[in-house]
C-alpha positions in Angstrom: 0.0 0.0 0.0 1.0 3.6 -0.5 2.6 4.9 2.6 3.9 8.3 1.5 1.2 10.9 1.1 2.3 13.7 -1.0 -0.7 16.0 -1.3 -0.1 19.0 0.9 -3.8 19.4 2.1 -5.4 18.9 5.5 -7.6 16.2 4.0 -4.6 13.9 3.6 -4.5 12.8 7.2 -8.2 12.3 7.2 -7.9 10.1 4.2 -5.1 8.1 5.9 -7.2 7.4 9.0 -10.3 6.6 6.8 -8.3 3.8 5.2 -8.2 1.9 8.4 -11.2 -0.5 8.5 -13.9 0.3 11.0 -13.4 -3.1 12.6 -9.6 -2.6 12.9 -7.7 -3.1 16.1 -7.0 -0.2 18.3 -4.3 2.2 17.2 -1.3 3.4 19.0 -0.1 6.5 17.0 2.6 9.0 17.6 2.1 12.2 15.7 5.6 13.7 15.0 5.4 17.2 13.6 8.2 19.2 12.0 8.2 22.7 13.4 11.4 23.9 11.6 11.6 27.4 10.2 11.0 26.1 6.7 7.6 24.9 7.8 6.7 28.6 8.0 7.2 29.0 4.3 4.2 29.2 2.0 2.7 25.9 1.0 2.0 27.2 -2.5 2.3 30.3 -4.6 0.4 32.5 -2.1 1.9 33.7 1.2 -0.7 31.8 3.1 -1.4 29.1 4.1 2.1 28.1 5.3 3.2 24.4 5.3 2.8 24.4 9.1 -0.7 25.9 8.8 -1.7 22.9 6.7 -0.1 20.4 9.0 -1.8 22.0 12.0 -5.2 21.9 10.2 -4.6 18.3 9.2 -3.7 17.1 12.6 -6.5 19.0 14.3 -9.1 17.5 11.8 -7.7 14.0 12.3 -8.4 14.0 16.1 -12.1 13.4 15.6 -11.3 10.3 13.6 -9.5 8.4 16.3 -11.6 6.0 18.4 -11.9 6.5 22.1 -9.7 3.4 22.6 -6.9 4.6 20.4 -3.8 5.9 22.1 -2.2 9.0 20.6 0.8 11.2 21.5 2.3 14.4 20.0 5.9 15.4 19.7 7.6 18.1 17.7 11.1 18.3 16.2 13.5 21.1 15.3 16.9 22.2 16.4 17.7 24.0 19.6 14.3 23.6 21.2 13.1 22.4 24.6 13.6 24.1 28.0 17.3 24.6 27.6 17.3 25.1 23.9 19.5 22.1 23.3 16.9 19.4 22.3 15.8 18.2 18.8 12.7 16.5 20.0 10.1 17.6 22.5 7.1 15.5 23.6 4.2 17.9 24.0 1.4 15.4 24.9 2.2 12.0 26.3 0.5 8.9 24.9 -3.0 8.4 26.3 -6.4 7.1 25.3 -8.6 9.5 23.3 -10.8 10.7 26.1 -12.4 14.2 25.7 -9.7 15.7 28.0 -6.9 14.0 26.0 -8.4 15.2 22.7 -8.5 18.7 24.1 -4.9 18.6 25.3 -3.8 17.4 21.8 -5.9 20.1 20.0 -4.5 22.9 22.2 -0.9 21.7 21.7 -1.3 21.4 18.0 -2.9 24.9 17.6 0.1 26.3 19.5 2.8 25.1 17.1 5.0 27.6 15.5 8.1 27.3 13.2 11.6 27.7 14.4 15.2 26.7 13.6 16.4 23.7 11.6 15.1 20.3 10.5 16.7 17.2 12.1 14.5 14.9 10.0 16.6 11.8 10.1 17.5 11.7 13.8 13.9 12.8 14.8 12.4 10.0 12.7 14.8 7.5 14.2 13.9 8.6 17.7 10.2 8.5 17.0 10.4 5.0 15.5 12.6 3.6 18.3 10.3 5.1 21.0 7.3 3.5 19.2 9.0 0.1 19.2 9.8 0.5 22.9 6.1 1.2 23.6 4.8 -1.4 21.2 1.4 -2.8 22.0 0.7 -6.2 20.3 -3.0 -5.6 20.5 -2.8 -2.4 18.5 -1.8 -1.0 15.1 1.5 0.8 15.9 2.5 3.7 13.8 4.3 7.0 13.5 2.7 9.7 11.5 5.4 12.1 10.3 4.4 15.5 9.1 7.3 17.4 7.5 8.4 19.4 4.4 10.9 16.5 4.1 14.3 18.1 3.8 16.9 17.3 6.4 18.7 20.5 7.5 20.2 20.1 11.0 23.1 22.4 10.4 25.6 19.5 10.0 25.6 18.4 6.3 28.7 16.2 6.7 26.8 13.4 8.5 23.5 13.5 6.5 24.2 10.4 4.5 25.3 8.4 7.5 22.2 9.5 9.5 19.9 8.5 6.6 21.6 5.1 6.1 21.3 4.4 9.8 17.6 5.3 9.8 16.8 3.2 6.8 18.8 0.2 8.1 16.9 0.5 11.4 13.5 0.7 9.7 14.4 -2.2 7.4 15.6 -4.4 10.2 12.3 -3.8 12.1 10.2 -4.7 9.1 11.9 -7.9 8.1 10.2 -11.3 8.4 7.7 -11.8 11.2 9.0 -9.2 13.6 7.1 -9.2 16.9 7.0 -5.4 17.0 6.0 -4.0 13.6 5.8 -0.2 13.6 5.0 1.6 10.4 6.1 5.1 9.5 3.6 7.2 7.4 5.3 10.4 6.1 3.0 13.2 5.0 4.8 15.8 3.0 4.2 19.6 2.7 5.4 22.0 0.1 6.7 21.6 -3.5 10.3 21.4 -2.3 9.8 18.4 -0.1 12.3 15.6 -0.6 9.8 13.1 -1.8 12.4 10.5 -2.7 13.8 10.4 0.8 10.3 10.4 2.4 9.3 7.6 0.2 12.4 5.6 1.1 11.5 6.0 4.8 8.0 4.9 4.2 9.0 1.9 2.2 11.8 0.8 4.6 9.3 0.5 7.5 7.0 -1.8 5.4 9.6 -3.9 3.5 
């Protein structure tokens, strides 16, 4: 199945969730949103909406599609974020069942997102995947939904290839054979300049 969604519209995440059968198992989903400065760029030819505007709208609309039994968390990634300005990943809402209060916490956190700094795409995706594996629930569909404009830019170009190779190797190893902890990564790209080839390779590696 197609795992890279390239259309930069809020409806994309809705479509992704709609593809899951109504009788599916519960889902354990980590929403991982890119909040780098480039996400503040226009999504198209007009100044608005920005790529982050579309990601925020998509994530907000998708909240109503999760079942009450689903477990959802939210994290963001960029460079020099967090309390001390030294982190690349910050968990904004911990994993929890989709009670009304949890939905509200997620919605408020999503609406408060703003763009800043660089894009540690490879390391952030690896962290998200490894955390999802560590929290794996065999009774659930386990997934990472990655919202990004898809270009790694963490300020250190010299190690980009190594980081990507490590990420793809990790995803491929996790999807080989009858792994006991299968976790799929669903990238959703925003903006015409998104690195679709890389995002596609990430999606395919997690489902090989």
